[in-house]
N, C-alpha and C positions, 0 to 999 in steps of 0.2 A: 317544189324544192323548198323545204322549210329552213334551210340554213342560208345565211346571206353571203353567198360567194358569187364572184363574177363567173362568167362562162369560162374564162381563161384559167381561173383558179381551180374550178371543178375539173377541167381537162388535165391540168397539171397533177392534181391529186389522183385522178383516175389512172393516169399514166404511171405514176409512182406506185400506186397500190397494185397495179397489174404486174409490176416487177415483183412484188411480194407474192402475188398469186402464182406466178411462174416458179418462184423459189419454193413455195410450199408444195406445188405439184411435184417438183423435182425431189424434194425431201420425202414426200409420201412414197413415191416410186422407189427411191433409193433405200429407204428404211424397210419397206416391204420386201424388197429383193434380199436385202441383207438378213432380214428375219428368217426368210425361207432357206437361204443358202449358207447360213452360219453353221460351221461344223468344227469339231475339235473338242478338247477336254473342257474348256470353259464356255462352250457354245450355248448350252441350255439357258444359263443365266443371262448371257449377253443377247441371245436371240429374243428373250423376253423383254429386254431393255429396248431392242429395236422395235418390237411390236408396240410397246407402250408409247414410244416416241412417235411412231406412225400415227397413232390415234390422236395425239396432241397436235401434230402437224395438220391433221384433217380438220380439227377445230379451228386452227388458224386460217386455213383455206376458206372455211365457211365465213369466218368473221371478215376477211378481206373481201370476199365475193359479195356478202351482204352490204358492206359499206360502198363498194363500187356501184352496186345496183341502186342504192339509195341516192348516190350522187348523179345518177342518170347514165351510167356507163354499163359496159358488158365485160365481165371477167374473161381474161384470156384462157385458152385451153392448152397453151403450149408451155412445156416445161423448159427449164434451162438444161444444159448438158448434165447427164446423170453419170455418176461414178459407181460402177458395180464390179463385184468380183474380187478375187484375190484372197489372201489369207484373212483370218478373222481380225488380226491386228490392223491390216490395211483397210478393211472395211471401217473400223472404228476411226482410224486416221482420216479417211475420206469424209466420214460423217462429221468429224470435228471441224474440218475445213469448211464444210457446208454450213455449219452453225456459225463459224466466224464470219462467213460471207453474209449471212442473214443479220447478224449483229451489226455489222458495218452498214448494211443497207437500211435497216430499220432505224438506226440512230440518225442517219441522214434524213429519212422520211419524217421523223419526229420534228426535226428542225424546220422542214418545209411546212408541216402542219402548224407549227408555232408561228412562223412568219405569215402564213395565210390567215391565222386566227381561227383555225378549225380545232377546237378543243376536243370534240368527240373523236375525231380521227387520231389526234395526238394521244389521248387516253387509251384508245384501242391498241395503238402501236406500242405504247409503253408496257401494257399488259403482255402483249405478245413478245416483246423484247425480253421481259423478265423470264418467260418460259424458255426462250432461246438461250439465254445466258445459263439457265439451269441445265439445259441439254449440254452445252459446251463444258460446264463444270463436271458433269457426269462422265463425259468422254475423257476430259483431262485427268480426272481422278483415276479412271480405268487405265489410262496410259501412264499414270504417275508423272505428269508433266504440267507445266504452266507455260503460257506463251512468253 
């Protein structure tokens, strides 16, 4: 271990990062399902958005998993509850809620990384947070709403 963290700090970070892994697995499954199941007049463009977002979430999953491995842990394989189905608008609303959950989670994790003094994890989380905020903006714009 090349970073100077206590065993307790590493465990806390690994536990937190595994929440991110579970969230990313959820998002990948949910977006993949929505990509395949989207139908209706606007579905081709939105289906493509679901697919692109799936790929970005896969990148996040890899980043979380790599960091957990570096810290001496094992990434979880269990997703959070997955929201699937319904009309196209409902899919977008469900995905927006999933993004809001990620944003809240990752902001909290950034604070934990700051407190522990793990700059690398903080920077990784800030980069991922930026993408999640872009996803939320995309769905908000599509739904023509702001929180």
